[in-house]
N, C-alpha and C positions, 0 to 999 in steps of 0.2 A: 464415519459417523453420519447418520441421517440428519438433514436439516431441511427446513421448509424452502422450496425453490422461490426465487424472486427474480424480477427484472426491473431496473429503475430504482427510485428511492421512495417508494410508497409504503403502504401498510405491509405488503408482503416482505419487505426487507426487515422491518421490525420483527415480524414473525420468524424470519430466518435467524435473527440474532437470538430471540428467545428460545427457539428450538435448539440452537447450538448450545446455549447455556444449560439447557436441561440434559441433553445427550452428553455433553462434556462432563457435567457433574456426575451422571450415572457411570460413565466410563472411569472417571477418577476414583469412584468409590468401589468399583468392582475389580479394578486391577491391583497388582501388588503394591503394598504400601510404599510410597515414594519417600525420599529424604527431604525434598523441597518441592513446592508447587509454584510455578511461574504463571502469572496471568498477564496478558498483553492487552493493549487497548485499540485494536482496530474498531471495536465498539466496547461500551462500558459493561455490557452483560457478560463478556468473556472473563474479565478479572473478578467479577462478582462470583461466577461459577468456580473460579480457581480458589477464591477465599473460602467458600463453602467447603470444598474438598480439603483444603489445608487444615481447617479447624476440625472437621470431622476425623481426619486422619492424624491430627495432632503433630503437624509438621509446619516449618516456617512458610510464610506466604511472601513471595517477591512479586512486586508490581512493576511491569515494564510499560513505560509511558511512550507510546509511539506518536499518538495524536493527543493534543490537548483538548479534551472535551469539557464543556460544549463550545468553547470559544471557536474552534475550527468551523463549526456549522454556521456560526454568526458571520465569520470572515468570508465564507463562501456564499453567503446570502440565502442559506437554507433555513435559518431559524432567527427569530427576533429575540433580543436579549430581554425584552419585557414580557415574553411569553411564559405561560405556565410550564410548558415543556422544557424550556431553558432552565427554569428554577429546579425542576425535578432532576434533570441531568446534572446540574451543577452540584446539587445536594448529594447525588449518588457518586460523582467524581470525588468530592471531598470525603465522603464516608469511606470509599475504598482506599483512598490515599492514606487516611488516618489509621487504617487497620493493617497496612503492609508492614512486615518486619524489615523490609529493605525495598528501595525504589531504584530502578535502573532507567536511565534516560539515554538517548542516542545523540543528543546535541546539548552544548552548554546552555543555550537560550532556554531550553525546556527545563533544565535544572533551576535556572533562575526564577522562572515562572512558578515552579512548584514551591520553592522556598518562599516566594512572595505570598503564596497561598496559605503558608503556615507550616509546610513540611520541615521536619528536622534536617538541617544540612548534613548531619552525620549519617543519616539514612539514605541520602540520595547519592548515587554513584553513576558516573558517566562511563558507559561502555559503548563506544561507537561501533557502527557496522564494519565488519571485515569483508574480505573478498577472497574466493578461491583462485588460486593461480592455475591457469589451463595451458597445456602444451600446445605447440603449433600443430595444425592439421596436416596429415600426410596428403590429403587430397582436398585442397581448399576450393578447387573448381566445382567439385560435386556439391559441397555445402552451399556455395553461392547459387548454383543452378537450382538447388532445392527451394531457394527463396525467390527464384525468378530474376536473379541478377547476373549480368554478364561480367566476364573478367575485367573488361575495360571500363566498367562503371564504378563509381564510388558509392559504397554501401554505408549508409548511416542507419544504425539499428537502434530501435527502442524495443525493450522486452519488459513487459509488465502489465499492470492493470490499466484498463481504459476507463477511468472514472473521472468525475468532476475535479477531484483533487490533483489529478495527474497533468492537467493543463495541456493536453495534446492539441488543442486548437492553436496554441503557440507554435507547435512543431509544424502544423499545416501552414501557418502564416509564413514560416521560414521557407517551406517547400514552394509556396507560391512565389516568393521573392527569388528563389534560385532557379525556377523553371526556365526562364529565358536565358540568363547569362551563364548558367552552369547546368545544362541538360544532362551532363554525365552523372550528376548526383541523384541517387535514388534513396528515398526515406522508406524504410521497412518497419512496420509497426506489428510486433508479435504479441499476441495476447487477446484478452477479451475484457468486457466490462460494460456497465450501463451506458457509457457514452459512445461505444463503438459504432452503433447504428448511425448515430448522428454525424460522426466523423466520416463514415463511408459516404453518407448522402451528401455531405459538404464537398467531398472530393469529386463526386459525380456531377454535382451542380456547377462547380467551378472548373471542371475539366483538369484536375490535378493528376495528370497521368504519371508523374514522378513519385507518387506515393503508392506503396504496396501494403495491403493488409494481410497478415498471415494468422492462421488460427493459433490459439493457445496450444502448447505442446508439453509433454511431460518434462520434468526437470532433467531427466537423463539425456534428453535430446538438446538441451540448451547450450552445452559447451560448444557443440559444432556450430550452432547459429552465431554465437558470440565470437568464435574464432574466424568465422567468415567475414565479419564486419571490418570495415576500414575505420569507422568512427562509432563509438558507443555514445548514446544519447540518454541523458537523465533530465527530465523536465517536470516541473511542478506548476500548478496554477499560481497566478500573480496574487498571492495571499500573504498578508503581513506576518502571520504566525510562521509561515515557511521560511522566513528570512532570519529567524531567531537562532540559527545554529552558530 
């Protein structure tokens, strides 16, 4: 689907959200009638589009809450709770929540927060993330070499978005601490996002040669990268909402 291109967190990103909502609605209305429509919350316009499709196609609407909006923006210092935009987003979040036939959350703390907002506990269901099991690589050396890592080095791999919520500055803090005492440890960051340029610049400025940035790649190529790693890294910004699991 076409969406408005953006970089950073300015007006272009809002246009990206809006363009996604429009194109997703059109696709949902032009494809074969579904049995259920699921709308997730990377941003609030996505579940709004899902609700429109569900109602027009006369099927149930399931809301998946990944991020608590707009609280997450306040916690990350991107929005003031007294602002008009906060009130608009809070009203939209409550409106979408109230119209869902069922609500799926990924962590118990999110379920608690939604019930405190007034959600019916019987409609809130915890379905935590799963993981695919991958087989060992027949040629691990080649996969590590593709990431610029030697066989005698320790590969710590992060794969995912490079955004403010991902807290990758914390990973660079750790890399700086390890650089002298454990030079064999290499941190590889696979992916892209609005924070990547700043992270790359920080590594250049601080001389963090034990950090490698790799481009985003298709999902089909990720099993090889994950199998090549000695340690998998998951990191989030130091935000209170992210500890509610």
